[in-house]
MARZAZA-943775 format. One line per 8 residues: their letters; for each residue x, y, z of C-alpha. Coordinates in Angstrom, 2 decimals. Example, Ala and Ser with C-alpha at 12.3 -4.5 7.8 and 13.67 -1.06 7.14 Angstrom:
REM residues 2
as	12.30:-4.50:7.80; 13.67:-1.06:7.14
***
This chain:
REM residues 477
mseieskw	0.00:0.00:0.00; 1.20:3.47:-0.79; 1.75:6.26:1.69; -1.09:8.20:0.14; -3.54:5.29:0.22; -2.98:3.62:3.60; -6.35:1.92:3.35; -7.50:-1.63:2.94
keecgvyg	-8.32:-2.45:-0.65; -11.31:-4.60:-1.49; -10.41:-6.47:-4.61; -13.15:-6.26:-7.24; -16.67:-5.61:-8.38; -18.68:-7.94:-10.65; -21.73:-7.30:-12.79; -23.98:-9.22:-15.18
vysrsene	-26.99:-8.51:-17.41; -29.40:-10.89:-19.18; -32.00:-9.28:-21.43; -34.21:-10.40:-24.31; -35.76:-6.95:-24.57; -35.11:-5.09:-27.82; -35.11:-1.87:-25.82; -32.09:-2.78:-23.72
nvsemtyf	-28.40:-2.58:-24.61; -26.69:-5.06:-22.26; -23.22:-3.71:-23.05; -24.23:-0.17:-22.13; -26.07:-1.36:-19.01; -22.97:-3.25:-17.88; -20.85:-0.17:-18.52; -23.14:1.91:-16.29
glyalqhr	-23.12:-0.84:-13.67; -19.32:-0.94:-13.59; -19.29:2.84:-13.29; -21.43:2.50:-10.16; -19.02:-0.14:-8.81; -15.86:1.82:-9.68; -15.03:2.26:-5.99; -14.44:-1.50:-5.72
gqesagia	-11.61:-1.48:-8.24; -9.77:1.28:-10.05; -6.92:-0.38:-11.92; -8.64:-2.32:-14.69; -12.05:-3.00:-16.17; -13.61:-5.33:-18.71; -16.85:-6.41:-20.36; -17.61:-9.76:-22.00
ltdgawmd	-20.53:-9.97:-24.42; -22.43:-12.66:-26.32; -25.17:-12.86:-28.94; -25.77:-16.56:-28.36; -23.33:-17.76:-31.00; -20.25:-15.59:-30.61; -18.54:-14.29:-27.49; -16.01:-11.48:-27.15
vtrgmglv	-14.30:-9.61:-24.31; -12.88:-6.10:-24.08; -10.48:-5.42:-21.21; -7.96:-2.77:-20.31; -5.98:-1.02:-17.61; -7.44:2.07:-15.99; -10.82:3.39:-14.91; -14.05:2.32:-16.61
nevfrhql	-14.30:5.50:-18.67; -10.65:5.16:-19.71; -10.93:1.54:-20.85; -14.07:2.29:-22.89; -13.07:5.80:-23.89; -13.64:5.34:-27.61; -16.55:2.89:-27.77; -18.36:0.16:-25.91
phmenqyi	-18.21:-3.51:-26.95; -20.91:-4.14:-29.54; -22.68:-7.08:-31.16; -25.85:-7.39:-33.13; -28.50:-9.17:-31.05; -26.38:-9.04:-27.89; -28.32:-10.25:-24.88; -25.88:-11.31:-22.14
aighvrys	-22.93:-9.42:-20.69; -20.73:-9.63:-17.62; -18.32:-7.00:-16.33; -15.51:-6.57:-13.85; -13.58:-3.81:-12.11; -10.38:-4.72:-10.35; -7.98:-3.48:-7.74; -4.66:-5.32:-7.65
ttgsslla	-1.70:-5.18:-5.32; 1.82:-4.19:-6.32; 3.33:-6.51:-8.92; 0.09:-7.80:-10.41; -1.10:-4.74:-12.28; -0.89:-6.47:-15.65; -3.18:-6.60:-18.67; -2.98:-10.41:-18.61
ntqplmvn	-4.61:-10.42:-15.16; -7.59:-8.27:-16.13; -11.06:-9.77:-16.21; -13.48:-11.13:-17.32; -11.52:-14.21:-18.33; -12.80:-15.92:-21.49; -11.93:-19.43:-22.67; -12.94:-21.92:-25.32
yaggkial	-13.32:-25.52:-24.19; -14.98:-28.73:-25.37; -18.38:-27.57:-24.14; -18.27:-24.19:-25.86; -17.27:-20.76:-24.60; -17.33:-19.36:-21.09; -16.46:-16.02:-19.51; -15.95:-15.44:-15.80
ahngnltn	-15.57:-12.47:-13.44; -14.48:-13.07:-9.86; -14.38:-11.07:-6.63; -12.54:-12.57:-3.69; -9.75:-15.01:-2.91; -9.54:-18.79:-3.22; -7.51:-19.94:-0.26; -6.73:-23.39:-1.72
aadirhel	-5.94:-22.07:-5.20; -2.21:-22.84:-4.87; -2.81:-26.53:-4.20; -5.34:-26.89:-7.01; -3.14:-24.98:-9.42; -0.20:-27.24:-8.61; -2.34:-30.33:-9.28; -3.56:-28.92:-12.58
eqagtifq	-0.05:-27.97:-13.66; 1.18:-31.45:-12.87; -1.62:-32.76:-15.09; -0.43:-30.56:-17.97; -2.66:-27.50:-17.63; -1.07:-24.27:-18.86; -1.85:-21.03:-17.03; -1.75:-17.62:-18.70
tsidsevf	-2.26:-15.43:-15.60; -1.21:-15.28:-11.95; -4.75:-14.88:-10.60; -6.68:-17.57:-8.78; -9.74:-17.00:-10.98; -8.03:-18.96:-13.76; -7.94:-22.01:-11.49; -11.71:-21.99:-11.40
vnliarsr	-12.03:-21.64:-15.18; -9.79:-24.66:-15.65; -11.78:-26.72:-13.18; -14.94:-26.05:-15.19; -13.25:-26.86:-18.48; -11.86:-30.18:-17.17; -15.10:-31.33:-15.52; -16.64:-34.49:-17.02
ketieeki	-20.16:-33.59:-15.89; -22.76:-33.22:-18.64; -24.38:-29.84:-18.09; -22.72:-26.49:-17.43; -24.65:-26.24:-14.16; -23.19:-29.56:-13.01; -19.69:-28.58:-14.15; -19.81:-25.33:-12.19
ieslqkir	-21.26:-26.93:-9.06; -18.59:-29.63:-9.11; -15.93:-26.92:-9.43; -17.46:-24.78:-6.69; -17.39:-27.72:-4.31; -13.63:-28.07:-4.80; -12.65:-24.49:-3.99; -12.39:-22.76:-0.63
gaycltim	-12.25:-19.15:0.46; -14.12:-15.96:-0.37; -15.72:-15.43:-3.74; -18.60:-14.07:-5.74; -18.74:-15.00:-9.38; -20.58:-13.93:-12.49; -20.28:-16.44:-15.32; -21.53:-16.20:-18.89
tedkliga	-22.09:-18.96:-21.43; -23.63:-18.53:-24.88; -27.13:-18.78:-23.39; -26.92:-18.36:-19.61; -25.96:-15.80:-16.98; -24.78:-17.45:-13.75; -23.95:-16.05:-10.34; -22.51:-17.76:-7.26
rdphgfrp	-21.62:-16.76:-3.70; -19.34:-18.73:-1.39; -20.92:-20.72:1.46; -19.61:-18.30:4.11; -21.10:-15.26:2.35; -17.87:-13.24:2.59; -18.54:-11.10:-0.48; -21.86:-9.51:-1.49
lcigkldd	-23.87:-10.31:-4.62; -27.44:-9.27:-5.35; -30.15:-9.83:-7.95; -32.24:-7.16:-9.66; -34.92:-7.11:-12.35; -36.46:-4.57:-14.74; -40.12:-4.46:-15.72; -39.28:-5.79:-19.20
gtwilsse	-37.85:-9.02:-17.77; -34.19:-7.99:-17.82; -32.15:-9.60:-15.03; -29.08:-8.06:-13.36; -26.44:-9.43:-11.01; -24.34:-6.88:-9.12; -21.83:-6.77:-6.27; -23.91:-3.99:-4.70
tcgldvng	-27.42:-2.61:-4.97; -26.07:0.73:-6.23; -25.30:-1.17:-9.44; -29.00:-2.02:-9.75; -30.12:1.53:-9.07; -28.08:3.06:-11.88; -30.00:0.97:-14.44; -33.39:1.39:-12.78
aefvrdvk	-33.66:-2.23:-11.67; -35.73:-3.31:-8.72; -33.88:-5.20:-6.02; -35.13:-8.79:-5.90; -32.88:-10.35:-3.25; -29.30:-11.15:-2.29; -27.72:-14.32:-3.60; -27.60:-16.62:-0.58
pgemvvid	-24.33:-17.99:0.76; -23.66:-21.30:-0.96; -26.17:-20.55:-3.74; -25.75:-20.55:-7.50; -28.37:-18.77:-9.60; -28.81:-19.47:-13.31; -30.69:-17.04:-15.57; -31.84:-18.12:-19.02
dgglhsyt	-34.94:-17.87:-21.19; -36.82:-19.83:-18.54; -36.13:-17.20:-15.88; -34.12:-17.55:-12.68; -33.21:-20.97:-11.27; -31.58:-21.57:-7.89; -29.14:-24.31:-6.88; -27.55:-24.92:-3.48
fgksekla	-24.00:-26.18:-3.87; -22.69:-25.84:-0.32; -23.55:-25.03:3.26; -21.34:-23.69:6.01; -21.61:-24.01:9.75; -20.32:-20.45:9.94; -21.66:-17.48:7.96; -19.04:-14.74:7.86
scifeyiy	-19.86:-11.64:5.83; -16.95:-9.19:5.72; -17.52:-6.42:8.27; -15.41:-4.02:6.21; -18.12:-3.93:3.53; -20.08:-1.85:6.06; -17.10:0.07:7.45; -15.41:1.07:4.21
farpdsvi	-15.73:-0.97:1.00; -19.34:-0.58:-0.09; -20.93:2.63:-1.28; -23.09:4.25:1.43; -26.20:4.05:-0.76; -25.97:0.26:-1.04; -27.89:-2.30:1.00; -26.11:-5.57:1.76
dgqsvhea	-27.90:-8.56:3.26; -30.72:-6.30:4.39; -28.48:-3.73:6.09; -28.26:-0.18:4.78; -24.57:0.73:4.62; -25.37:4.39:5.30; -27.41:3.58:8.39; -24.65:1.32:9.71
rfemgril	-21.95:3.96:9.26; -24.12:6.70:10.72; -24.74:4.53:13.77; -20.99:3.81:14.05; -20.47:7.55:14.33; -23.17:7.95:16.97; -21.78:5.15:19.12; -18.27:6.49:18.59
areaqfeg	-19.37:9.85:20.00; -20.89:8.20:23.06; -17.75:6.18:23.67; -15.13:8.88:23.01; -16.82:11.92:24.60; -14.14:14.31:23.37; -14.78:18.00:23.96; -14.48:19.69:20.59
divisvpd	-15.80:22.63:18.61; -16.31:21.02:15.20; -16.44:17.57:13.62; -14.72:16.91:10.29; -14.12:13.77:8.27; -11.28:12.33:6.27; -13.13:12.34:2.95; -14.82:10.42:1.63
sgttaatg	-14.67:7.20:3.63; -15.11:8.85:7.03; -17.91:11.24:6.09; -21.02:9.22:6.99; -19.63:8.20:10.38; -18.59:11.81:11.01; -22.12:13.04:10.41; -23.36:10.46:12.90
yayeaglp	-20.77:11.60:15.43; -21.75:15.25:15.01; -25.45:14.42:15.31; -24.92:12.52:18.56; -22.46:15.02:20.04; -24.54:18.05:19.10; -21.61:19.62:17.29; -21.49:21.13:13.79
fveglikn	-20.20:18.88:11.03; -18.09:20.97:8.68; -15.89:20.39:5.67; -12.44:20.84:7.13; -10.44:18.85:4.57; -10.75:19.24:0.81; -10.05:16.15:-1.26; -8.44:16.37:-4.68
ryigrtfi	-10.35:13.70:-6.60; -8.03:13.79:-9.59; -5.28:11.80:-7.91; -5.70:8.08:-8.44; -4.32:5.15:-6.51; -1.46:4.70:-8.95; 0.13:8.04:-8.07; 3.92:7.46:-8.02
qptqkard	6.02:8.65:-5.09; 9.69:7.93:-5.87; 11.19:10.03:-3.07; 10.30:10.85:0.52; 9.65:14.47:-0.45; 7.28:13.30:-3.17; 5.48:11.01:-0.72; 5.00:13.88:1.71
tavklkln	3.74:16.12:-1.08; 1.36:13.40:-2.27; -0.72:13.66:0.90; -0.89:17.43:0.51; -1.94:17.03:-3.10; -4.77:14.73:-2.10; -5.97:16.48:1.07; -5.73:20.10:2.12
pirsvveg	-7.21:21.72:5.25; -9.40:24.81:5.11; -7.63:27.21:7.46; -10.65:29.44:8.07; -12.61:26.40:9.26; -10.09:24.74:11.59; -8.04:27.69:12.87; -8.43:28.14:16.62
krvimvdd	-10.83:25.18:16.84; -10.72:21.93:18.77; -11.15:19.56:15.85; -12.64:16.08:16.09; -11.59:14.20:12.96; -13.36:10.96:12.01; -11.96:8.28:9.71; -12.99:4.69:9.06
sivrgtts	-9.69:2.98:9.97; -5.99:3.34:10.66; -3.83:0.79:8.88; -0.20:1.95:9.12; -0.73:5.37:10.66; 1.55:7.27:8.28; -1.18:9.15:6.45; -3.12:9.85:9.66
gkivkmlr	-0.04:11.43:11.20; 0.48:13.68:8.20; -3.14:14.83:8.25; -2.95:15.66:11.95; 0.19:17.68:11.28; -1.49:19.55:8.42; -4.41:20.48:10.65; -2.05:21.80:13.32
nagakavy	-0.15:23.82:10.73; -3.50:25.26:9.63; -4.08:26.56:13.16; -6.15:23.84:14.82; -6.11:24.32:18.59; -6.38:20.58:19.19; -6.91:17.50:17.03; -8.82:14.49:18.35
mcvssppi	-9.02:11.48:16.07; -11.93:9.05:16.18; -11.94:5.83:14.16; -15.20:4.07:13.27; -13.66:0.59:13.55; -11.60:-1.26:16.17; -7.80:-1.41:15.79; -6.75:-3.60:12.84
gypcyygi	-4.24:-6.06:14.22; -4.29:-8.92:11.73; -4.01:-9.28:7.95; -6.84:-10.66:5.84; -6.62:-13.86:3.79; -9.95:-13.56:2.03; -9.48:-11.20:-0.86; -8.38:-7.87:0.65
dtsvrkel	-5.02:-6.24:0.00; -3.54:-5.71:3.46; -0.07:-5.26:4.81; 1.73:-8.08:6.51; 1.07:-8.02:10.23; 4.30:-6.25:11.15; 3.19:-3.28:9.01; -0.17:-2.95:10.77
iaatktve	0.37:-0.32:13.42; -2.17:-1.83:15.85; -0.26:-5.12:15.79; 2.78:-3.57:17.45; 1.51:-0.48:19.32; -1.09:0.25:21.98; -3.77:2.88:21.39; -1.75:5.37:23.42
eirqyiga	1.38:4.60:21.40; -0.58:5.06:18.18; -1.88:8.40:19.46; 1.66:9.54:20.14; 2.82:8.26:16.74; 0.20:10.23:14.79; 0.53:13.27:17.07; -3.16:13.59:18.01
dglhflsl	-4.36:15.10:21.29; -6.73:12.19:21.68; -7.49:8.93:19.88; -10.44:6.60:20.19; -11.26:3.45:18.21; -14.84:2.18:18.08; -15.21:-0.85:20.32; -15.95:-4.21:18.77
eglkqsvs	-19.22:-4.34:20.68; -20.13:-0.87:19.37; -19.36:-2.02:15.84; -21.61:-5.05:16.22; -24.44:-2.84:17.50; -24.05:-0.55:14.48; -24.71:-3.33:11.96; -27.97:-4.22:13.63
kvpademc	-29.74:-5.89:10.69; -27.13:-8.66:10.35; -26.60:-11.04:13.30; -23.18:-10.45:14.86; -22.33:-14.14:14.71; -22.77:-14.04:10.91; -19.99:-11.47:10.39; -16.23:-11.89:10.03
yacfnqay	-14.15:-9.86:12.52; -10.86:-11.73:11.98; -8.89:-8.56:11.16; -9.62:-7.35:14.70; -9.18:-10.54:16.72; -7.70:-13.22:14.42; -10.75:-15.42:14.98; -10.64:-17.11:11.57
pvaqgekp	-14.20:-17.82:10.43; -13.24:-20.97:8.53; -11.25:-24.09:9.25; -7.56:-23.44:9.79; -6.87:-25.72:6.82; -8.44:-23.12:4.52; -5.92:-20.45:5.51; -3.28:-20.04:2.78
qgdskyvf	0.13:-21.34:3.78; 2.95:-18.83:3.93; 5.49:-21.06:2.21; 3.42:-21.45:-0.96; 4.93:-19.73:-3.98; 1.43:-18.74:-5.07; 0.24:-17.05:-1.86; 1.29:-13.55:-2.97
eqrkc	-0.43:-13.89:-6.31; -3.58:-15.56:-5.01; -4.27:-12.53:-2.79; -5.54:-10.84:-5.92; -8.86:-11.55:-7.54
***
């Protein structure tokens, strides 16, 4: 992670459209859907398209509007499309690793888009390589494509279910054949995937409900953990391919990853973040004059804090939205300048004030310290930092780009030591119990909190082994 983006990175967003309506353009709808999911991945994008006989994929590096700057993928009589936006960690930002993946095999053509991380991908890949399979990418999604292609089952539904039952970890998938749109969610429910429908019979699969809204689709329901849905001319069909004793939706979807206007598993993300801020105010009880956020991820929680504390919420930091995550910082001076380029305090707002600053998390603490210093230089009388999540002490193995544990500041420092490190007058992290209360619509025992307490939600055997040569690469979708 860069100095300027000391945040956790959720890996990808997936999308799919099935429409027999002459009034709908599935390529354009997928483009709009990916635009709505751009926050889930900003390094590459792609759309795969079929007319029932031919299948093609357009992929590229960059934002959605950059990849499709000149024109959208087009086919006469197109009726199915899937799309993907991707965030990758250092070393994997390659065109070959962009999605959707498309392959030809004995049963026809198939395209796949994947969000998450297969924790046993290294073992399966090794077995496939020993059997003569050739891999073109370093992503674990290709393992799944090869499992489908090698399956001896008769129907595509059976091939996919057999493959799903062999893999472990966190994943949501959209899959396209010449005549079907397929979605699947892992048995633990780590990653979100929902179903929407238009009045003309068009079906949509999306990582978040905001992807349904942009195309005017009505939310039907979430794909259930361990469920595969198949959409064809006969409508939507449901298959259960696996059950888990432990449901474990990722808590960071509600803290940071998802857009605030999305609803995941019945829980409004905005309501959850607003409540995090309210509980944070009750726990911290700092005496301040104004509440500001680190935009944009801390804004909803900050408004909740201000509401509960009876203090004005003001815009104290201006964000430059024209700096992407690939901003290069070759020298220390450039790294320091990068933070100033991205965020700048408004002196007239913070000068002489006791500032309560709200952010969603502290990963390494470097950026937080620089922001606190900027606020002081702008004349802030005091800076209190409130974080709408507990301290992050453990890395994630389920499809999030995190530092190794020694780089996580909460793994080596106490809260007081972190406060001293970032130079704040006060520091408070939301308690784990307060976080659980905030996400009130989802039972607490159906969430994953492993990044806070290392309580792995799956069998220890599913955790990737550190000595595998594929572990670094399989932490990308």
